[in-house]
C-alpha positions as CSV (number, residue, x, y, z in Angstrom):
1,M,0.0,0.0,0.0
2,E,2.9,2.5,0.8
3,W,4.4,1.6,-2.6
4,I,1.0,2.9,-4.5
5,Q,0.8,6.1,-2.5
6,L,4.6,6.6,-3.2
7,H,4.2,6.1,-6.9
8,S,0.6,7.3,-7.1
9,N,1.6,10.0,-9.7
10,E,3.5,7.5,-12.0
11,L,0.6,5.2,-11.9
12,T,-2.0,7.8,-12.9
13,Y,0.3,9.0,-16.0
14,T,0.6,5.3,-16.8
15,V,-3.3,5.0,-17.0
16,I,-3.6,8.3,-18.9
17,I,-0.5,7.2,-21.3
18,I,-2.2,3.5,-21.9
19,A,-5.7,5.1,-22.3
20,G,-4.0,7.6,-24.8
21,M,-2.5,4.5,-26.8
22,V,-6.0,2.8,-27.1
23,A,-7.7,6.2,-28.0
24,A,-4.9,6.9,-30.7
25,H,-5.3,3.3,-32.0
26,F,-9.1,3.6,-32.6
27,A,-8.7,7.0,-33.9
28,T,-6.3,6.3,-36.2
29,N,-7.8,3.1,-37.6
30,S,-11.1,5.1,-38.2
31,L,-9.5,8.1,-39.6
32,I,-7.5,5.8,-41.9
33,T,-10.3,3.6,-42.8
34,R,-12.5,6.9,-43.8
35,S,-9.6,8.4,-45.6
36,L,-8.8,5.2,-47.7
37,K,-12.6,4.7,-48.5
38,R,-12.8,8.4,-49.7
39,H,-10.0,8.0,-52.2
40,H,-10.7,4.3,-53.2
41,F,-7.6,2.5,-51.8
42,G,-7.9,-1.0,-51.1
43,F,-8.2,-3.1,-48.1
44,A,-4.7,-4.4,-48.3
45,R,-3.3,-0.7,-48.2
46,R,-5.3,0.2,-45.1
47,K,-4.1,-3.0,-43.2
48,V,-0.7,-2.2,-43.8
49,I,-0.8,1.4,-43.1
50,I,-2.6,0.6,-39.7
51,K,0.2,-2.1,-38.8
52,I,2.7,0.4,-39.3
53,L,0.8,3.2,-37.2
54,N,-0.1,0.8,-34.6
55,L,3.8,0.0,-34.2
56,V,4.6,3.7,-33.9
57,I,1.8,4.3,-31.5
58,F,3.2,1.4,-29.4
59,I,6.8,2.7,-29.6
60,T,5.7,6.3,-28.7
61,G,3.9,5.0,-25.8
62,N,6.6,3.2,-24.5
63,V,9.0,6.1,-24.4
64,F,6.5,8.1,-22.6
65,L,6.1,5.2,-20.1
66,A,9.7,5.0,-19.7
67,A,10.0,8.8,-19.1
68,T,7.1,8.4,-16.7
69,W,8.8,6.1,-14.5
70,G,12.1,8.0,-14.6
71,I,14.1,5.4,-16.6
72,D,17.7,6.8,-16.8
73,R,19.0,7.6,-20.3
74,S,22.0,5.7,-19.7
75,E,20.0,2.6,-18.5
76,L,17.9,3.0,-21.7
77,T,20.8,3.3,-23.9
78,V,22.3,0.3,-22.6
79,Y,19.0,-1.5,-23.3
80,F,18.5,-0.4,-26.8
81,T,22.5,-1.2,-27.5
82,A,21.8,-4.7,-26.3
83,V,18.6,-5.4,-28.2
84,S,20.2,-3.8,-31.2
85,T,23.2,-6.1,-30.7
86,V,21.0,-9.3,-30.2
87,L,18.8,-8.2,-33.3
88,G,21.8,-7.5,-35.3
89,I,23.3,-11.0,-34.8
90,A,19.7,-12.3,-35.3
91,F,19.5,-10.7,-38.8
92,F,23.2,-11.6,-39.7
93,A,22.4,-15.2,-39.0
94,S,19.2,-15.3,-40.5
95,W,19.1,-12.3,-43.0
96,S,16.2,-13.5,-44.8
97,F,14.0,-11.7,-41.8
98,L,15.5,-8.4,-42.9
99,S,14.8,-9.1,-46.6
100,N,11.4,-10.2,-46.0
101,I,10.6,-6.9,-44.4
102,T,12.1,-5.1,-47.1
103,A,10.4,-7.0,-49.6
104,S,6.9,-6.4,-48.0
105,L,7.3,-2.6,-48.5
106,I,8.2,-3.4,-52.2
107,L,5.3,-5.5,-52.4
108,F,3.0,-2.8,-50.8
109,F,4.2,0.1,-52.9
110,N,5.3,-1.4,-56.2
111,H,3.8,-4.7,-56.8
112,P,0.1,-5.3,-58.3
113,I,-0.8,-8.0,-56.0
114,K,-3.9,-7.3,-53.9
115,L,-6.0,-9.0,-51.6
116,G,-8.3,-11.0,-53.1
117,D,-6.2,-11.7,-56.1
118,N,-6.0,-15.2,-57.6
119,I,-2.2,-15.8,-58.3
120,R,0.0,-18.6,-59.5
121,V,3.7,-18.6,-58.4
122,I,5.9,-20.4,-61.0
123,E,8.6,-22.5,-59.2
124,K,10.7,-24.9,-61.0
125,D,9.3,-28.0,-59.4
126,Y,5.8,-27.2,-58.1
127,D,3.6,-24.1,-58.9
128,V,1.7,-22.5,-56.0
129,E,-1.7,-21.3,-56.8
130,G,-4.4,-19.5,-54.6
131,K,-6.4,-16.6,-53.7
132,V,-4.2,-14.0,-51.5
133,E,-5.6,-13.7,-48.1
134,D,-3.1,-11.6,-46.4
135,I,0.3,-9.6,-47.0
136,S,2.0,-9.3,-43.8
137,F,5.5,-8.1,-43.0
138,F,7.0,-11.5,-43.7
139,F,4.6,-13.6,-45.9
140,I,1.9,-13.7,-48.4
141,H,-1.0,-16.0,-47.1
142,L,-2.9,-17.7,-50.1
143,K,-5.7,-20.1,-49.8
144,N,-5.7,-22.7,-52.5
145,N,-8.7,-24.6,-54.0
146,A,-8.2,-27.5,-51.7
147,K,-9.0,-24.7,-48.7
148,E,-5.5,-25.0,-47.5
149,R,-3.4,-22.1,-46.2
150,V,-0.3,-21.8,-48.0
151,T,2.4,-19.0,-47.0
152,I,5.1,-17.6,-49.3
153,P,7.8,-15.6,-48.0
154,N,7.9,-12.2,-49.4
155,S,11.5,-12.1,-50.7
156,I,10.6,-15.2,-52.6
157,A,7.5,-13.5,-54.1
158,L,9.9,-10.9,-55.4
159,Q,12.0,-13.5,-56.9
160,K,9.5,-15.7,-58.8
161,T,7.3,-15.1,-61.6
162,I,3.8,-14.5,-60.4
163,I,0.8,-14.8,-62.7
164,I,-2.2,-12.7,-61.4
165,K,-5.5,-14.0,-62.8
166,P,-7.9,-11.6,-63.9
167,R,-11.0,-11.0,-61.7
168,F,-14.6,-11.6,-63.0
169,K,-17.8,-10.2,-61.6
170,E,-20.5,-12.7,-61.0
171,N,-22.6,-11.3,-63.8
172,Q,-19.6,-11.0,-66.0
173,V,-18.6,-13.6,-68.5
174,A,-15.1,-14.3,-69.7
175,K,-14.7,-13.3,-73.4
176,R,-12.9,-16.2,-75.5
177,P,-10.8,-15.0,-78.2
């Protein structure tokens, strides 16, 4: 009980910061959804933008929490240095993580694949075919005709030939040549 009285200001600020993070999350989600609908952007773009903004909100909130609880800058520097070192070793040992994140940004801004597209990835031994369900930071998630979920690393999607099958509306009939 004494600890709570001693840190009542920090606890109050913590609740305010967390409430602000939740409010910012919902406000940005609705703002982005309205804006993208107004400008006729697809669901895939909305999803990626929301993921990026949620990450920014999370990092900003944690910085404010660290400041509220009086974490010393030198301690924070040691922490971020240690985390960066571990991540650097992990990325060096498994560089594909970094390449997949980079590939996800390239897919988002410069590739014509969208959610809902039916695609075929041309492989040497086995072609992969399905409907694009999600494009995350690391994988493209497909659902094939057997209703199985297939994941393709983003870096592989950039390296392989992908055929995007045309979409037809229900009342539209494909024209034969």
